[in-house]
C-alpha positions in Angstrom: 96.4 104.0 109.2 98.5 103.9 112.3 102.1 102.6 112.4 103.3 99.6 114.3 106.2 100.1 116.8 108.5 98.3 114.3 107.8 100.9 111.6 109.8 104.1 111.3 107.8 107.2 110.9 109.8 108.4 107.9 108.5 107.7 104.4 110.5 107.3 101.2 109.6 110.0 98.6 111.0 108.0 95.6 111.2 104.5 94.4 114.1 103.8 92.0 114.7 101.0 89.5 117.9 99.1 90.1 117.5 96.8 87.0 114.5 95.7 85.0 111.9 94.2 87.4 113.7 95.3 90.6 113.0 98.5 92.5 114.4 100.0 95.7 113.6 102.7 98.3 115.3 103.9 101.4 114.7 105.9 104.6 116.8 106.7 107.7 115.2 105.4 110.9 114.7 108.5 113.0 114.9 106.5 116.2 118.4 105.1 115.5 119.8 107.1 112.6 120.4 103.8 110.8 119.8 103.6 107.0 117.1 101.1 106.1 116.4 99.8 102.6 113.6 97.9 100.9 112.9 96.2 97.6 110.2 95.3 95.2 110.6 92.4 92.8 108.2 92.3 89.9 106.7 88.9 89.1 103.8 87.6 87.0 101.7 87.0 90.1 102.4 90.5 91.4 105.3 92.3 92.9 107.0 90.8 96.0 108.1 93.3 98.6 111.2 92.4 100.7 111.5 94.0 104.2 109.2 96.9 103.1 109.5 100.4 104.6 106.8 103.1 104.2 106.8 105.1 101.0 104.7 108.2 100.3 101.3 107.6 98.7 102.4 109.4 95.5 105.1 106.9 94.7 103.5 103.6 95.7 102.2 103.1 92.1 105.8 102.1 91.2 105.2 98.9 93.1 102.4 97.8 90.8 100.1 95.0 91.9 101.6 93.7 95.2 101.2 89.9 95.5 103.3 89.1 98.6 105.5 90.5 101.3 108.6 88.6 102.5 110.6 89.3 105.7 114.3 88.2 106.0 114.1 88.5 109.8 111.7 89.5 112.5 113.3 92.9 113.1 112.4 93.9 109.5 108.6 94.0 110.0 108.6 97.7 109.2 105.5 98.5 107.2 104.7 94.8 106.4 101.4 94.6 108.4 100.1 97.9 107.1 100.9 97.0 103.5 99.3 93.6 104.1 96.0 95.4 104.7 96.6 98.0 102.0 97.4 95.6 99.2 95.6 92.5 100.6 98.9 90.6 100.3 100.2 87.8 102.5 103.2 88.2 104.7 105.8 85.5 104.8 108.3 85.2 107.7 110.9 82.8 109.0 109.1 79.8 110.7 110.7 80.3 114.1 110.8 84.1 114.2 109.7 85.6 117.5 108.6 89.1 118.4 106.3 89.6 115.4 103.7 92.3 115.9 101.1 90.1 114.0 101.0 86.5 112.9 102.4 85.8 109.5 100.3 84.3 106.7 103.0 81.9 105.6 106.2 80.5 107.2 109.4 79.4 105.6 112.6 77.5 106.4 115.9 76.8 104.6 115.5 75.9 101.0 111.8 76.8 100.8 110.4 78.5 97.7 108.6 81.8 98.1 106.5 84.0 95.8 108.4 85.7 93.0 110.7 82.8 92.4 112.6 83.4 95.6 114.4 80.7 97.6 115.0 81.1 101.3 118.5 80.4 102.6 119.2 80.2 106.3 121.9 82.7 107.2 122.3 82.7 111.0 124.7 85.1 112.7 122.7 88.4 112.8 120.1 86.3 114.7 119.3 82.6 114.7 116.3 83.1 112.4 118.1 85.3 109.9 117.7 84.5 106.1 118.8 85.7 102.8 116.5 85.4 99.8 117.8 84.3 96.4 116.2 84.9 93.0 118.1 82.5 90.7 118.3 83.0 87.0 119.6 80.7 84.3 122.0 83.4 83.0 123.7 83.6 86.4 122.4 87.2 86.8 120.8 86.3 90.1 119.6 88.6 92.9 120.4 88.1 96.5 118.5 89.9 99.2 120.9 90.0 102.1 118.8 90.9 105.1 121.1 91.8 108.0 124.0 89.4 107.0 126.0 92.2 105.3 125.5 96.0 105.4 126.9 98.8 103.3 127.0 102.6 103.3 126.0 104.7 100.4 128.7 103.0 98.4 131.9 101.0 99.1 132.4 97.5 100.3 130.0 95.2 102.1 130.8 94.2 105.7 129.3 92.5 108.7 127.3 94.8 110.9 129.2 96.5 113.6 128.7 95.5 117.2 127.5 98.9 118.5 123.9 97.9 119.0 123.2 96.9 115.5 125.7 94.0 115.0 125.7 90.3 114.4 124.8 88.4 117.6 127.3 85.8 116.5 130.0 87.1 114.1 131.6 83.7 113.6 128.3 82.1 112.5 127.7 85.1 110.2 131.1 84.4 108.6 130.1 80.8 108.1 126.8 81.9 106.5 128.8 84.2 104.2 131.1 81.4 103.2 128.1 79.2 102.3 127.0 81.8 99.8 130.2 81.7 97.7 128.8 78.8 95.7 125.9 81.0 94.6 126.4 83.1 91.4 124.7 86.4 91.8 124.8 89.7 89.9 122.9 92.0 92.2 123.2 92.4 96.0 120.3 94.0 98.0 121.2 94.7 101.7 118.4 95.8 104.1 120.8 98.4 105.4 122.8 100.1 102.7 122.9 100.8 99.0 122.2 98.0 96.6 124.9 96.8 94.1 123.5 96.3 90.6 126.5 94.3 89.2 129.4 92.2 90.4 127.6 90.6 93.3 129.5 87.4 93.6 132.9 89.2 93.5 131.6 91.6 96.2 130.7 88.7 98.4 134.2 87.2 98.0 135.8 90.5 98.8 133.6 90.9 101.9 134.6 87.5 103.2 138.3 88.1 102.6 138.1 91.5 104.4 136.2 90.0 107.3 138.5 87.1 107.7 141.5 89.4 107.6 139.9 91.5 110.4 139.2 88.4 112.5 142.8 87.3 112.0 144.1 90.6 113.3 141.9 90.5 116.3 143.0 87.0 117.3 
């Protein structure tokens, strides 16, 4: 199958488990040098892929039966359309997203529920139609898929994207979006650019906000 313009040519050669029922794979976009990350959330109705990148055929079995594909923002189409055809799985996208290579099968807004027990939370700042996806759990060990709201390297703290071509369109709105997440108790953070954090998610969000507010104060 041919790739869409939104899809890097590189393919992940491994898919790793972060925690039971949650897997992750990563590639570096050869066009920009930016690290890109994707996730698979196992659910009864089939696994849900979040911002999926290409993976080598030999490791796709780790995803199991794929039931749906969810995009946090239009710029994360990646391999979504190719995997829609491969797995016969619907693609869900933000309802006012523009620039999609193909029409989505389902559209969502703030507070809407998605396959896999995910809930969409509007998180503008990176773009207007930027979302995070929350998988809540009764034991507070929730999972938060961050999209472009926060990024991370191979380790270390989370931060707002830099402004050198891959940054937030509106950093102040991104900070407001981050503040709104402090009421959400999560254990695992899954950025679309950077290594996931398996434990201590809520504390990492609080540290990221404090660090970004301190940077903003020094600038102004």
